[in-house]
N, CA, C and O atoms as a Tinker XYZ file with bonds, in Angstrom:
   412  protein
     1  N     -7.076000   -7.148000  -11.804000    73     2
     2  CA    -8.166000   -6.267000  -11.298000    64     1     3
     3  C     -7.741000   -4.831000  -11.668000    63     2     4     5
     4  O     -6.649000   -4.384000  -11.320000    81     3
     5  N     -8.676000   -4.091000  -12.416000    73     3     6
     6  CA    -8.474000   -2.796000  -12.792000    64     5     7
     7  C     -9.014000   -1.864000  -11.668000    63     6     8     9
     8  O    -10.142000   -2.094000  -11.233000    81     7
     9  N     -8.333000   -0.892000  -11.199000    73     7    10
    10  CA    -8.825000    0.047000  -10.207000    64     9    11
    11  C     -8.663000    1.421000  -10.670000    63    10    12    13
    12  O     -7.543000    1.848000  -10.946000    81    11
    13  N     -9.834000    2.222000  -10.784000    73    11    14
    14  CA    -9.727000    3.520000  -11.315000    64    13    15
    15  C    -10.536000    4.458000  -10.507000    63    14    16    17
    16  O    -11.457000    3.991000   -9.836000    81    15
    17  N    -10.296000    5.731000  -10.494000    73    15    18
    18  CA   -11.147000    6.731000   -9.763000    64    17    19
    19  C    -12.159000    7.412000  -10.726000    63    18    20    21
    20  O    -12.822000    8.364000  -10.315000    81    19
    21  N    -12.292000    6.962000  -11.967000    73    19    22
    22  CA   -13.159000    7.545000  -12.865000    64    21    23
    23  C    -14.464000    6.626000  -12.968000    63    22    24    25
    24  O    -14.446000    5.487000  -12.502000    81    23
    25  N    -15.542000    7.130000  -13.561000    73    23    26
    26  CA   -16.710000    6.289000  -13.585000    64    25    27
    27  C    -16.877000    5.545000  -14.904000    63    26    28    29
    28  O    -17.968000    5.125000  -15.287000    81    27
    29  N    -15.720000    5.404000  -15.589000    73    27    30
    30  CA   -15.663000    4.677000  -16.827000    64    29    31
    31  C    -14.377000    4.135000  -17.020000    63    30    32    33
    32  O    -13.444000    4.574000  -16.348000    81    31
    33  N    -14.182000    3.132000  -17.945000    73    31    34
    34  CA   -12.916000    2.535000  -18.337000    64    33    35
    35  C    -12.954000    2.587000  -19.855000    63    34    36    37
    36  O    -13.804000    1.962000  -20.489000    81    35
    37  N    -12.001000    3.355000  -20.444000    73    35    38
    38  CA   -12.007000    3.529000  -21.942000    64    37    39
    39  C    -12.026000    2.100000  -22.640000    63    38    40    41
    40  O    -11.290000    1.179000  -22.287000    81    39
    41  N    -12.923000    2.025000  -23.638000    73    39    42
    42  CA   -13.068000    0.804000  -24.412000    64    41    43
    43  C    -13.675000   -0.345000  -23.697000    63    42    44    45
    44  O    -13.660000   -1.439000  -24.260000    81    43
    45  N    -14.200000   -0.226000  -22.534000    73    43    46
    46  CA   -14.906000   -1.336000  -21.839000    64    45    47
    47  C    -16.385000   -1.016000  -21.530000    63    46    48    49
    48  O    -16.750000    0.075000  -21.093000    81    47
    49  N    -17.184000   -2.024000  -21.785000    73    47    50
    50  CA   -18.536000   -1.928000  -21.395000    64    49    51
    51  C    -18.676000   -2.789000  -20.141000    63    50    52    53
    52  O    -17.999000   -3.814000  -20.064000    81    51
    53  N    -19.491000   -2.452000  -19.173000    73    51    54
    54  CA   -19.534000   -3.188000  -17.951000    64    53    55
    55  C    -20.980000   -3.123000  -17.346000    63    54    56    57
    56  O    -21.797000   -2.295000  -17.750000    81    55
    57  N    -21.249000   -4.007000  -16.390000    73    55    58
    58  CA   -22.408000   -3.953000  -15.625000    64    57    59
    59  C    -21.948000   -3.839000  -14.140000    63    58    60    61
    60  O    -20.984000   -4.469000  -13.704000    81    59
    61  N    -22.707000   -2.990000  -13.398000    73    59    62
    62  CA   -22.418000   -2.830000  -12.054000    64    61    63
    63  C    -22.815000   -3.962000  -11.140000    63    62    64    65
    64  O    -23.922000   -4.489000  -11.257000    81    63
    65  N    -21.929000   -4.353000  -10.224000    73    63    66
    66  CA   -22.145000   -5.487000   -9.306000    64    65    67
    67  C    -22.642000   -4.875000   -7.992000    63    66    68    69
    68  O    -23.668000   -5.294000   -7.457000    81    67
    69  N    -21.918000   -3.893000   -7.484000    73    67    70
    70  CA   -22.267000   -3.321000   -6.169000    64    69    71
    71  C    -21.111000   -2.660000   -5.511000    63    70    72    73
    72  O    -19.988000   -2.692000   -6.015000    81    71
    73  N    -21.372000   -2.069000   -4.404000    73    71    74
    74  CA   -20.385000   -1.341000   -3.586000    64    73    75
    75  C    -19.380000   -2.261000   -2.938000    63    74    76    77
    76  O    -19.757000   -3.282000   -2.362000    81    75
    77  N    -18.172000   -1.938000   -3.016000    73    75    78
    78  CA   -17.046000   -2.665000   -2.327000    64    77    79
    79  C    -16.325000   -1.708000   -1.461000    63    78    80    81
    80  O    -16.304000   -0.515000   -1.764000    81    79
    81  N    -15.716000   -2.167000   -0.374000    73    79    82
    82  CA   -15.004000   -1.370000    0.495000    64    81    83
    83  C    -13.906000   -2.147000    1.189000    63    82    84    85
    84  O    -13.950000   -3.374000    1.274000    81    83
    85  N    -12.888000   -1.392000    1.700000    73    83    86
    86  CA   -11.850000   -1.962000    2.521000    64    85    87
    87  C    -11.461000   -0.947000    3.526000    63    86    88    89
    88  O    -11.402000    0.254000    3.264000    81    87
    89  N    -11.200000   -1.459000    4.677000    73    87    90
    90  CA   -10.847000   -0.531000    5.817000    64    89    91
    91  C     -9.553000   -1.104000    6.529000    63    90    92    93
    92  O     -9.218000   -2.287000    6.478000    81    91
    93  N     -8.890000   -0.127000    7.182000    73    91    94
    94  CA    -7.784000   -0.343000    7.945000    64    93    95
    95  C     -7.598000    0.685000    9.013000    63    94    96    97
    96  O     -7.710000    1.876000    8.724000    81    95
    97  N     -7.319000    0.293000   10.245000    73    95    98
    98  CA    -7.070000    1.239000   11.342000    64    97    99
    99  C     -5.611000    0.982000   11.722000    63    98   100   101
   100  O     -5.261000   -0.135000   12.103000    81    99
   101  N     -4.767000    1.992000   11.625000    73    99   102
   102  CA    -3.413000    1.901000   11.820000    64   101   103
   103  C     -2.872000    2.916000   12.861000    63   102   104   105
   104  O     -3.375000    4.034000   12.972000    81   103
   105  N     -1.861000    2.504000   13.598000    73   103   106
   106  CA    -1.265000    3.417000   14.606000    64   105   107
   107  C      0.223000    3.312000   14.433000    63   106   108   109
   108  O      0.773000    2.406000   13.806000    81   107
   109  N      0.863000    4.353000   15.065000    73   107   110
   110  CA     2.358000    4.355000   15.128000    64   109   111
   111  C      2.799000    3.931000   16.528000    63   110   112   113
   112  O      2.015000    3.992000   17.476000    81   111
   113  N      4.005000    3.519000   16.647000    73   111   114
   114  CA     4.637000    3.187000   17.964000    64   113   115
   115  C      4.588000    4.378000   18.843000    63   114   116   117
   116  O      4.846000    5.488000   18.378000    81   115
   117  N      4.251000    4.200000   20.171000    73   115   118
   118  CA     4.175000    5.300000   21.027000    64   117   119
   119  C      5.444000    6.195000   21.107000    63   118   120   121
   120  O      5.345000    7.397000   21.357000    81   119
   121  N      6.613000    5.600000   20.896000    73   119   122
   122  CA     7.865000    6.358000   20.799000    64   121   123
   123  C      7.865000    7.301000   19.712000    63   122   124   125
   124  O      8.263000    8.451000   19.896000    81   123
   125  N      7.410000    6.866000   18.483000    73   123   126
   126  CA     7.272000    7.723000   17.324000    64   125   127
   127  C      6.307000    8.766000   17.464000    63   126   128   129
   128  O      6.467000    9.875000   16.953000    81   127
   129  N      5.211000    8.409000   18.209000    73   127   130
   130  CA     4.157000    9.413000   18.413000    64   129   131
   131  C      4.719000   10.591000   19.283000    63   130   132   133
   132  O      4.452000   11.760000   19.007000    81   131
   133  N      5.489000   10.244000   20.317000    73   131   134
   134  CA     6.097000   11.221000   21.212000    64   133   135
   135  C      7.054000   12.185000   20.362000    63   134   136   137
   136  O      6.997000   13.411000   20.457000    81   135
   137  N      7.926000   11.510000   19.534000    73   135   138
   138  CA     8.882000   12.162000   18.685000    64   137   139
   139  C      8.102000   13.115000   17.752000    63   138   140   141
   140  O      8.549000   14.237000   17.515000    81   139
   141  N      6.944000   12.680000   17.221000    73   139   142
   142  CA     6.169000   13.540000   16.323000    64   141   143
   143  C      5.652000   14.781000   17.076000    63   142   144   145
   144  O      5.558000   15.858000   16.488000    81   143
   145  N      5.338000   14.648000   18.289000    73   143   146
   146  CA     4.882000   15.746000   19.112000    64   145   147
   147  C      5.933000   16.855000   19.159000    63   146   148   149
   148  O      5.652000   18.045000   19.019000    81   147
   149  N      7.138000   16.390000   19.361000    73   147   150
   150  CA     8.276000   17.406000   19.286000    64   149   151
   151  C      8.489000   18.020000   18.069000    63   150   152   153
   152  O      8.781000   19.214000   17.994000    81   151
   153  N      8.353000   17.212000   16.998000    73   151   154
   154  CA     8.549000   17.688000   15.591000    64   153   155
   155  C      7.511000   18.768000   15.248000    63   154   156   157
   156  O      7.841000   19.655000   14.460000    81   155
   157  N      6.382000   18.757000   15.742000    73   155   158
   158  CA     5.368000   19.765000   15.556000    64   157   159
   159  C      5.797000   21.159000   16.044000    63   158   160   161
   160  O      5.284000   22.176000   15.577000    81   159
   161  N      6.746000   21.188000   16.990000    73   159   162
   162  CA     7.267000   22.491000   17.469000    64   161   163
   163  C      8.058000   23.162000   16.494000    63   162   164   165
   164  O      8.006000   24.390000   16.424000    81   163
   165  N      8.845000   22.441000   15.668000    73   163   166
   166  CA     9.733000   23.041000   14.690000    64   165   167
   167  C      9.236000   23.008000   13.329000    63   166   168   169
   168  O      9.789000   23.710000   12.483000    81   167
   169  N      8.217000   22.245000   13.015000    73   167   170
   170  CA     7.638000   22.140000   11.759000    64   169   171
   171  C      8.288000   21.048000   10.881000    63   170   172   173
   172  O      9.302000   20.476000   11.281000    81   171
   173  N      7.717000   20.743000    9.677000    73   171   174
   174  CA     8.243000   19.662000    8.846000    64   173   175
   175  C      7.321000   18.544000    8.821000    63   174   176   177
   176  O      6.326000   18.463000    9.541000    81   175
   177  N      7.722000   17.608000    7.888000    73   175   178
   178  CA     6.931000   16.383000    7.603000    64   177   179
   179  C      7.106000   15.515000    8.802000    63   178   180   181
   180  O      8.175000   15.410000    9.403000    81   179
   181  N      5.962000   14.875000    9.131000    73   179   182
   182  CA     6.017000   13.859000   10.159000    64   181   183
   183  C      6.016000   12.485000    9.438000    63   182   184   185
   184  O      4.985000   11.875000    9.156000    81   183
   185  N      7.256000   12.067000    9.172000    73   183   186
   186  CA     7.357000   10.969000    8.293000    64   185   187
   187  C      6.799000    9.667000    8.764000    63   186   188   189
   188  O      6.293000    8.896000    7.949000    81   187
   189  N      6.863000    9.385000   10.019000    73   187   190
   190  CA     6.210000    8.119000   10.525000    64   189   191
   191  C      4.751000    8.090000   10.392000    63   190   192   193
   192  O      4.156000    7.019000   10.277000    81   191
   193  N      4.065000    9.382000   10.405000    73   191   194
   194  CA     2.712000    9.410000   10.128000    64   193   195
   195  C      2.384000    9.208000    8.553000    63   194   196   197
   196  O      1.409000    8.561000    8.169000    81   195
   197  N      3.247000    9.794000    7.746000    73   195   198
   198  CA     3.199000    9.611000    6.295000    64   197   199
   199  C      3.231000    8.114000    5.975000    63   198   200   201
   200  O      2.410000    7.603000    5.213000    81   199
   201  N      4.188000    7.441000    6.570000    73   199   202
   202  CA     4.372000    5.923000    6.325000    64   201   203
   203  C      3.140000    5.225000    6.898000    63   202   204   205
   204  O      2.612000    4.300000    6.282000    81   203
   205  N      2.710000    5.630000    7.991000    73   203   206
   206  CA     1.494000    4.900000    8.583000    64   205   207
   207  C      0.356000    5.117000    7.617000    63   206   208   209
   208  O     -0.336000    4.125000    7.386000    81   207
   209  N      0.059000    6.192000    7.042000    73   207   210
   210  CA    -1.057000    6.457000    6.235000    64   209   211
   211  C     -0.864000    5.767000    4.909000    63   210   212   213
   212  O     -1.814000    5.194000    4.377000    81   211
   213  N      0.314000    5.801000    4.365000    73   211   214
   214  CA     0.606000    5.078000    3.122000    64   213   215
   215  C      0.413000    3.566000    3.178000    63   214   216   217
   216  O     -0.018000    2.911000    2.229000    81   215
   217  N      0.777000    3.041000    4.406000    73   215   218
   218  CA     0.643000    1.521000    4.601000    64   217   219
   219  C     -0.901000    1.281000    4.796000    63   218   220   221
   220  O     -1.429000    0.335000    4.212000    81   219
   221  N     -1.586000    2.061000    5.548000    73   219   222
   222  CA    -3.042000    1.878000    5.774000    64   221   223
   223  C     -3.785000    2.022000    4.500000    63   222   224   225
   224  O     -4.729000    1.264000    4.275000    81   223
   225  N     -3.432000    2.946000    3.636000    73   223   226
   226  CA    -4.188000    3.176000    2.327000    64   225   227
   227  C     -3.938000    1.929000    1.411000    63   226   228   229
   228  O     -4.868000    1.428000    0.780000    81   227
   229  N     -2.739000    1.471000    1.356000    73   227   230
   230  CA    -2.444000    0.314000    0.558000    64   229   231
   231  C     -3.220000   -0.961000    0.983000    63   230   232   233
   232  O     -3.755000   -1.723000    0.178000    81   231
   233  N     -3.226000   -1.114000    2.320000    73   231   234
   234  CA    -4.006000   -2.271000    2.895000    64   233   235
   235  C     -5.515000   -2.181000    2.598000    63   234   236   237
   236  O     -6.157000   -3.135000    2.160000    81   235
   237  N     -6.038000   -0.969000    2.866000    73   235   238
   238  CA    -7.365000   -0.723000    2.483000    64   237   239
   239  C     -7.737000   -0.964000    1.092000    63   238   240   241
   240  O     -8.760000   -1.588000    0.809000    81   239
   241  N     -6.924000   -0.481000    0.196000    73   239   242
   242  CA    -7.166000   -0.793000   -1.263000    64   241   243
   243  C     -7.067000   -2.228000   -1.527000    63   242   244   245
   244  O     -7.908000   -2.721000   -2.278000    81   243
   245  N     -6.170000   -2.959000   -1.024000    73   243   246
   246  CA    -6.079000   -4.408000   -1.331000    64   245   247
   247  C     -7.320000   -5.078000   -0.754000    63   246   248   249
   248  O     -7.852000   -5.982000   -1.399000    81   247
   249  N     -7.817000   -4.689000    0.426000    73   247   250
   250  CA    -8.992000   -5.344000    1.013000    64   249   251
   251  C    -10.194000   -5.015000    0.088000    63   250   252   253
   252  O    -11.030000   -5.888000   -0.144000    81   251
   253  N    -10.295000   -3.762000   -0.447000    73   251   254
   254  CA   -11.376000   -3.442000   -1.361000    64   253   255
   255  C    -11.347000   -4.280000   -2.534000    63   254   256   257
   256  O    -12.383000   -4.829000   -2.909000    81   255
   257  N    -10.156000   -4.444000   -3.206000    73   255   258
   258  CA    -9.943000   -5.158000   -4.377000    64   257   259
   259  C    -10.275000   -6.712000   -4.121000    63   258   260   261
   260  O    -10.806000   -7.371000   -5.015000    81   259
   261  N     -9.975000   -7.234000   -2.975000    73   259   262
   262  CA   -10.211000   -8.643000   -2.565000    64   261   263
   263  C    -11.774000   -8.780000   -2.445000    63   262   264   265
   264  O    -12.347000   -9.800000   -2.829000    81   263
   265  N    -12.408000   -7.758000   -1.922000    73   263   266
   266  CA   -13.922000   -7.782000   -1.753000    64   265   267
   267  C    -14.547000   -7.864000   -3.149000    63   266   268   269
   268  O    -15.473000   -8.644000   -3.372000    81   267
   269  N    -14.045000   -7.068000   -4.075000    73   267   270
   270  CA   -14.445000   -7.071000   -5.531000    64   269   271
   271  C    -14.307000   -8.335000   -6.099000    63   270   272   273
   272  O    -15.235000   -8.864000   -6.711000    81   271
   273  N    -13.089000   -8.921000   -5.923000    73   271   274
   274  CA   -12.777000  -10.271000   -6.515000    64   273   275
   275  C    -13.714000  -11.296000   -6.055000    63   274   276   277
   276  O    -14.147000  -12.138000   -6.840000    81   275
   277  N    -14.057000  -11.266000   -4.789000    73   275   278
   278  CA   -14.951000  -12.316000   -4.205000    64   277   279
   279  C    -16.383000  -12.171000   -4.818000    63   278   280   281
   280  O    -17.164000  -13.120000   -4.761000    81   279
   281  N    -16.719000  -11.021000   -5.385000    73   279   282
   282  CA   -18.001000  -10.824000   -5.989000    64   281   283
   283  C    -17.960000  -11.177000   -7.572000    63   282   284   285
   284  O    -18.948000  -11.101000   -8.302000    81   283
   285  N    -16.751000  -11.550000   -7.964000    73   283   286
   286  CA   -16.597000  -11.793000   -9.410000    64   285   287
   287  C    -16.340000  -10.632000  -10.247000    63   286   288   289
   288  O    -16.518000  -10.735000  -11.461000    81   287
   289  N    -15.926000   -9.502000   -9.717000    73   287   290
   290  CA   -15.706000   -8.329000  -10.412000    64   289   291
   291  C    -14.462000   -8.346000  -11.251000    63   290   292   293
   292  O    -13.503000   -9.045000  -10.924000    81   291
   293  N    -14.456000   -7.613000  -12.294000    73   291   294
   294  CA   -13.232000   -7.442000  -13.168000    64   293   295
   295  C    -12.427000   -6.129000  -12.886000    63   294   296   297
   296  O    -11.244000   -5.967000  -13.188000    81   295
   297  N    -13.235000   -5.213000  -12.263000    73   295   298
   298  CA   -12.691000   -3.858000  -12.028000    64   297   299
   299  C    -13.434000   -3.205000  -10.898000    63   298   300   301
   300  O    -14.535000   -3.640000  -10.557000    81   299
   301  N    -12.855000   -2.144000  -10.284000    73   299   302
   302  CA   -13.568000   -1.203000   -9.421000    64   301   303
   303  C    -13.396000    0.125000   -9.918000    63   302   304   305
   304  O    -12.275000    0.583000  -10.140000    81   303
   305  N    -14.588000    0.846000  -10.128000    73   303   306
   306  CA   -14.534000    2.185000  -10.626000    64   305   307
   307  C    -14.870000    3.105000   -9.601000    63   306   308   309
   308  O    -15.350000    2.688000   -8.547000    81   307
   309  N    -14.651000    4.423000   -9.814000    73   307   310
   310  CA   -15.088000    5.502000   -8.971000    64   309   311
   311  C    -14.583000    5.292000   -7.519000    63   310   312   313
   312  O    -15.339000    5.402000   -6.554000    81   311
   313  N    -13.322000    4.999000   -7.416000    73   311   314
   314  CA   -12.676000    4.677000   -6.115000    64   313   315
   315  C    -12.520000    6.005000   -5.335000    63   314   316   317
   316  O    -12.111000    7.020000   -5.900000    81   315
   317  N    -12.833000    5.978000   -4.108000    73   315   318
   318  CA   -12.658000    7.202000   -3.162000    64   317   319
   319  C    -12.019000    6.635000   -1.907000    63   318   320   321
   320  O    -12.100000    5.445000   -1.603000    81   319
   321  N    -11.392000    7.538000   -1.211000    73   319   322
   322  CA   -10.886000    7.287000    0.111000    64   321   323
   323  C    -11.360000    8.266000    1.157000    63   322   324   325
   324  O    -11.575000    9.443000    0.867000    81   323
   325  N    -11.513000    7.811000    2.302000    73   323   326
   326  CA   -11.874000    8.581000    3.444000    64   325   327
   327  C    -11.076000    8.203000    4.663000    63   326   328   329
   328  O    -10.737000    7.038000    4.870000    81   327
   329  N    -10.769000    9.238000    5.497000    73   327   330
   330  CA   -10.009000    8.929000    6.702000    64   329   331
   331  C    -10.475000    9.621000    7.894000    63   330   332   333
   332  O    -11.056000   10.702000    7.796000    81   331
   333  N    -10.260000    9.079000    8.977000    73   331   334
   334  CA   -10.675000    9.709000   10.268000    64   333   335
   335  C     -9.731000    9.355000   11.341000    63   334   336   337
   336  O     -9.141000    8.275000   11.303000    81   335
   337  N     -9.554000   10.193000   12.291000    73   335   338
   338  CA    -8.683000    9.857000   13.483000    64   337   339
   339  C     -9.495000    9.131000   14.490000    63   338   340   341
   340  O    -10.557000    9.593000   14.908000    81   339
   341  N     -9.005000    8.002000   14.883000    73   339   342
   342  CA    -9.657000    7.126000   15.783000    64   341   343
   343  C     -9.234000    7.518000   17.245000    63   342   344   345
   344  O    -10.056000    7.519000   18.162000    81   343
   345  N     -7.993000    7.832000   17.408000    73   343   346
   346  CA    -7.386000    8.244000   18.657000    64   345   347
   347  C     -6.129000    8.949000   18.342000    63   346   348   349
   348  O     -5.773000    8.952000   17.163000    81   347
   349  N     -5.363000    9.583000   19.282000    73   347   350
   350  CA    -4.145000   10.176000   19.029000    64   349   351
   351  C     -3.193000    9.111000   18.497000    63   350   352   353
   352  O     -2.961000    8.080000   19.129000    81   351
   353  N     -2.632000    9.402000   17.277000    73   351   354
   354  CA    -1.660000    8.442000   16.684000    64   353   355
   355  C     -2.232000    7.281000   16.004000    63   354   356   357
   356  O     -1.489000    6.362000   15.658000    81   355
   357  N     -3.565000    7.242000   15.772000    73   355   358
   358  CA    -4.241000    6.126000   15.101000    64   357   359
   359  C     -5.246000    6.654000   14.165000    63   358   360   361
   360  O     -6.043000    7.505000   14.558000    81   359
   361  N     -5.271000    6.199000   12.918000    73   359   362
   362  CA    -6.288000    6.648000   11.990000    64   361   363
   363  C     -6.845000    5.503000   11.185000    63   362   364   365
   364  O     -6.194000    4.485000   10.951000    81   363
   365  N     -8.110000    5.719000   10.762000    73   363   366
   366  CA    -8.881000    4.741000   10.019000    64   365   367
   367  C     -8.783000    5.198000    8.584000    63   366   368   369
   368  O     -8.936000    6.391000    8.324000    81   367
   369  N     -8.534000    4.301000    7.626000    73   367   370
   370  CA    -8.616000    4.658000    6.186000    64   369   371
   371  C     -9.682000    3.704000    5.602000    63   370   372   373
   372  O     -9.688000    2.503000    5.873000    81   371
   373  N    -10.565000    4.284000    4.805000    73   371   374
   374  CA   -11.510000    3.484000    4.145000    64   373   375
   375  C    -11.364000    3.723000    2.680000    63   374   376   377
   376  O    -11.340000    4.877000    2.252000    81   375
   377  N    -11.266000    2.694000    1.891000    73   375   378
   378  CA   -11.353000    2.730000    0.404000    64   377   379
   379  C    -12.640000    2.127000   -0.035000    63   378   380   381
   380  O    -13.055000    1.064000    0.427000    81   379
   381  N    -13.318000    2.890000   -1.020000    73   379   382
   382  CA   -14.603000    2.261000   -1.432000    64   381   383
   383  C    -14.847000    2.659000   -2.996000    63   382   384   385
   384  O    -14.352000    3.660000   -3.514000    81   383
   385  N    -15.548000    1.877000   -3.558000    73   383   386
   386  CA   -15.902000    2.074000   -5.033000    64   385   387
   387  C    -16.964000    1.137000   -5.521000    63   386   388   389
   388  O    -17.580000    0.431000   -4.724000    81   387
   389  N    -17.191000    1.112000   -6.787000    73   387   390
   390  CA   -18.232000    0.274000   -7.353000    64   389   391
   391  C    -17.559000   -0.766000   -8.149000    63   390   392   393
   392  O    -16.786000   -0.470000   -9.059000    81   391
   393  N    -17.874000   -2.135000   -7.782000    73   391   394
   394  CA   -17.359000   -3.314000   -8.463000    64   393   395
   395  C    -18.149000   -3.432000   -9.741000    63   394   396   397
   396  O    -19.361000   -3.215000   -9.754000    81   395
   397  N    -17.434000   -3.792000  -10.868000    73   395   398
   398  CA   -18.099000   -3.961000  -12.158000    64   397   399
   399  C    -17.571000   -5.230000  -12.812000    63   398   400   401
   400  O    -16.464000   -5.688000  -12.532000    81   399
   401  N    -18.366000   -5.757000  -13.653000    73   399   402
   402  CA   -17.967000   -6.988000  -14.515000    64   401   403
   403  C    -18.192000   -6.535000  -15.947000    63   402   404   405
   404  O    -19.215000   -5.968000  -16.331000    81   403
   405  N    -17.086000   -6.852000  -16.741000    73   403   406
   406  CA   -17.065000   -6.513000  -18.142000    64   405   407
   407  C    -18.169000   -7.390000  -18.933000    63   406   408   409
   408  O    -18.407000   -8.541000  -18.570000    81   407
   409  N    -18.790000   -6.832000  -19.962000    73   407   410
   410  CA   -19.785000   -7.547000  -20.698000    64   409   411
   411  C    -19.143000   -7.827000  -22.172000    63   410   412
   412  O    -19.793000   -8.434000  -23.023000    81   411
């Protein structure tokens, strides 16, 4: 499965199949959430949140690719990501794009 954030793939002609998406809501352990609250007092990277978002983004991307594969797609173009806070210490990541089939 080819995944790109452009609206074309060099050297490939394709037909659009449709919109595909994958979502993930992820949270951190309450202990890490409390530690991150203290970390904001002195500044610096909140590594547990970075890890949480990276894991959620990877899972959302895989779910989007699985959705495309179930439609018979060869690739997903124009991939975008969106995120929102669901509650303190939890975020939703959505990956979406256009599934295409090579001709």
